[in-house]
Every structure is written in C-alpha cells, then in structure tokens.
N, C-alpha and C positions, 0 to 999 in steps of 0.2 A: 450103435451104442458102444462106447469104449469099454474094453475089458477091465474088470476090477481084479483080475488075478495077476500075480507077479511070477515072472520066470524064476526058475531055480537059481540061475546065475545072478539075477538082480537081487534076490533075497540073500544069497551068500555074500554078495558085495556089500549090501547094506549092513549085514551082521558083522562082517569083518571090519568095516569102517567104524561101527559103534564100539566094537571091542578095542580097536586101536585108540580111539578117542579116550576111552576109559583108562587104558594103560598110560597114555600121555598125561591125563589129569592126575592119575595116582602118582606117577613119577614126579610131576611138578609139585605135588603136595608133600611128597616124602623127601625130595631133594632140598637141601638148605639153600636159601637165597644168598647169592654171592654179595659180599660187601663191596660197595663202591670205594675205590681207593683214589684219594686226591693228593696233590702235591701242595704243600705249603710253600708259597713262592717268594717269601720274604727276601731271599738272597739271590733271586734271579728276576726281581721285579723291574729291573731297568730295561728289560725287553719290552718292545711295544706289543700291543694286543695281538697282532698277527704272528709276530715272532714267538710270543708266549704260547699261543695256541698250538702252533706247529711243533715247538720244542716239547711241550708236555704230551702231546699226542704221540710223538715218536718215542717217548720214554715209556709209554704203555699205561698211563694213568687214565682214569675216567673223568677227571675234572681237576679243579684247583681249589685251594683255600686262598681266596683272593685277599689282598690287603687294601681295603677301602677305608682308609684312616689317615691321620696325619703322618706324613712321611711315607705313605704307601703308594701303590701303583696308580690309584685314583684317589684324589683328595676329596674329603667330604663336601667341600664347597663346590666341587666340579662334578659331583656324582651324576647329575641329570644329563650331562654330556658324555662323560667318560665311561660310565658303567654300561650303557647300551652298546657302545662300541666294543667293549671287552666281551660282553655276552654274545654278541653277533660273531665276533672272531672265533670264539670257542665253539659255537654251534657249527661252524663250517667244518670243524674237525671232529664233530660228534662228542664234544666236551661240554661241561657245565661248570658253573660256580657252585660247588658242593657246599662250601661254607664260606661266609664272608667275614673275615676278621675286621672288626670295627673298633671305633672309640666309644661306642654306645654302652652306657650302663644306667641311664636314667632319662626320663622323658623331657626334662627341662634343659637339656644341653643344646647348644647351637647345632643345627643340622640333623639332630636325631630323627625327627619325623621325616625330613626330606630324604635322608639316606635309606631309612627302612621302607618308606612308601615307594621309592624308586626301585629298590631291590625286589620288593614283593611284586610290583607290576611287571618285572622282567622274569618272574618265575624262580627267583632265588628263595629257597625254602628255609634256610637257617643262617643266623649270623652269630659270630663269637663276640661276646661282650668284653669290654675293657674291665680291668680288675678293680675291685674295691680294696681299700687299704685300711689296716688297723692303726689306731692311735695307741702306742704302747703304754701311755699314761692313763688310759681309761679302761673300765671294765669291758671285757670282750662281749659278754652277753648283752649288755646295754647297747653296744654298737650294732650287734646283729639285730636286735629288736628295732633299732632305728632304720635298718635297711629293709625291713619287711614291707612297709608301705611303699618304699621306692620300687621294690620288686613287683608289688601288686599293681602299681601304675604302669610299669613297663609291660607286664603281662596283658593288661587291658588293651594297650596299644597293639601288641602282637596279635591278639585275637581279632581286633578290628581290621588289621592289614592282612592277616593270613600268613604270618611268618613266625618262626620260633627262635628263641634265644638259646645259645649254649654257653656255658661258663666253664672254663678250663681250670682244673686244679693246678696249682703252681707252687713249687718249692719257694720258701722264703717266709720268715716269721712275720713279716709285715703285711702279707697278702691274705685277704679273705680267700679261703679255699685251700690253704696249705695243709690243713688238718683233715679235710674232706667232710668231717662231721659237721662243720659249720655250714657247708653247702646243703647237707641234708636238712638242717634246721631251716634254711631259707627256701628250699624247693619242695619240701614234703607235701605241701598242700596243692601242688599244681601238677598236671599231666605233662609228659614230655613234649606234647604239641605246643605247650606254652613256653616252657623253659626246662632245660635239662643239662646234664653234665657232659662235658667233653673230657673223658677220663684219660689223663696223660700218665702212662705207665712209668715213664722216666721220673716225673715229679712225684708220683705216688710212691715210688721205691725210695727216692731220696728222703722223703719225709716220713714214710711209713715203715721203712726197713723191712722186717719180716711180716708186718701186719697188712701189707698191700692187698692180700686176698680178702681179708675182712672188710677193708674199705670198698673193694669192688663189689662184694656181696651186699653191703649196705646200700650202695648207689645203683645197683643193677636196675631197679624199677625206674630210675631217673636217667638211665644212660641214653644219651642222644648221639654221641660220637666217641671214637677212640683215637687217641693220638699216640704215635710211635716215634720214639727216639731213644738214644742210649747214652750212658755216662760211666765214668769211673771216678773213684775217690783218689785224690792226690793229697794226702794228709787230711786236712779239714776242708779242703776245697773240692768242688765238683768240676769235672772236665767233661765236656761233650765229646763223644766218639762215634764212629760208624756203627750202625745198627748191627747187633749180633756180636760185638766185640767188647761189650761192657758188662754192667751189673744187672741188666734187665733179665729177670728169671724166664727162661724158655717155657716154664710151666704156664705162663700167662696165655700163650697161644692156645693151649689145650683148654684152659679155663674159659677163654673167650668163645671157643668153638662150642663148648658144653653149654654156655649161656644162651646159645641160639640168637645172639645179637645180630641183626641184619642191617644195621645202620651204617653210616659212612665211617671210613678209616682215613685219617690224615697222616701223611708221612712228613716229619719235620727233620730237615738237615740243618743243624745249627753249629756244627763243629768246624766250619770254614768261614767264619764271618768276614774275614778279609781275603778270602781265596779267589774272589772274582767269579765271573760268569762261568767260564769253562770248567773250573774245578768243582763248582757247586752243581752244575748240570751233570757232570760225571758222577758226583757223589749221590745225587738223586737216582741215577740209573743203577748204581751198585746197590743202594739201600732198598730200592723197590724190588729188585731181584731177590734180595735176602728176605724181605717182608713177604712176598708172594710165596716163596718156598716154605717159609715157616708157617704161614697160614694153612698151606696145603698139607703139611706133614701130620 
C-alpha cells in the first residue's frame, strides 16, 4: 500500500513553489502592463510586406499602424489578397497590425464590410476611421445628431465582426474631432470595445492649447489608443518636428502613466513628407528612442 506521508524535502519544495507562484502573481498584478508601440508607416509604405516587417522589427516596434486605404500599402479593393500577405510577413518577425488606418466611416461605403471582415478574420483588433467633416454653413449640433445613427450602424457591424473602431482627434476647424467634445457627444453611449478615441497629443495641443489635460480627462473612459508626434508654431502656421523638440508638454507622459492606460501607442513621423525612405526610417528610429525614454521616466 503506497505511503500517504510526504517527506520533509517534498513538503518544503511544494511550499516554496507555492510561495514563488504567489510572488509572481502579485508582481504581475502590481506591475503596469507595457503599452504596445506601433509605427505609423505612411511614409515608408513603399516597402513590400517582407521589407516592412524586417525594418519595423529592427527599429524595435511591436507592430505597425498599417495603411489599408486609398493610396495606402494595401488598397481596399485588394484587401482580400494583400492584407493576409502583410499579416503573415509581420508574424514572421513577431509583429502585428496594431491599428489599421482605413477609409471606413460608415457601413454603406464601397469595400467597408469587405475590409473590416477580412481584417477581423486575420486577428486585427482595431481600425482607425476616416474623418467626418463639418459644413461651416450649417449648425454644428444638427450635423452631430445626423452622425449618431451613422455611428450606431457602424458599431453594430463592429460587434458582429469582433473589431473596434478608433477615431483620431485632428486639428482643423473643418474636421469632426478637432474640439474633442464633439467626439464625446458621439461616443458617450458606447464602450471602447465598439468605438473609442485615438488621442493625438499633437493635435490636442494645437486645438486645446492649455486645455489639453481637461480634454484628456474627459475622454479617458473612451481612450482606445494614444498617438505621439510633435510640432512648433511658425507664426500662425503649424510645423511638424521631431518628437521632444516642439510644443508637446512633457507632463503628458506623467499624466498618461497615472491614467494606467495600457492600450496601444502609435508613433507618427510626419515632418519629412518628402524625405524618402532612408530619412523617414532614421526618423522613426530616433523618435521611438525618445518615446520609450520619455515613457520610462
């Protein structure tokens, strides 16, 4: 008959293993989850899928904000062929499409369902919407009310497919989202799993001036992603500059950390639109180094 007694060594080993497991669990609960950092690839999208994946991996990103839209690396009409190839190339280097920049902002557009259905089937979790625009000759609130059923239909499709939308706030008086309060009006009835904000600190600072912390506070419950880029004022005009050299308040990094936001961060390099591949790749390398250092400080 087998003995039911444990040796002192066995008991000690089991107790130690249990204690270690508890310590690991406690550490994982107390340690903040690291944000995934992706590269917006607009200005290096001429690379083929394999070149893109290898380049982005070498730069130290977790994934990309892919341009699956008109003029992008994969055109909407070719999404069923081009997107799987891009996803597969990224996977070989341990990368993902963290965000898919799209033309989508309503369900009745050509290619909308095909693009979203293909993306969702490949494991893409979120897509960036195209912008809505204001008619300056019509009342703003009336236009927002007209957008509410458009959003509702899009949310219904998102739920069906298991994908979520993000909408980026953007500077410019003609764009819905320039004030951020308008996005709260459109998003307040939905969870982030349906639709959320891609909070762009550059555009929030341009439009919000000193009020950007208030806007961040307002939209924190709807925060789905954070976008980083920088700018300076040249008279009345805005000029994009390398991250950390412009008007973006360094206090945002602390506020972001305090918020415990653990979603994706997208780095946008947009100050070398005509710089070509080599210069834009080098700019991504420098700016992601700045970004990671600032997030860790």
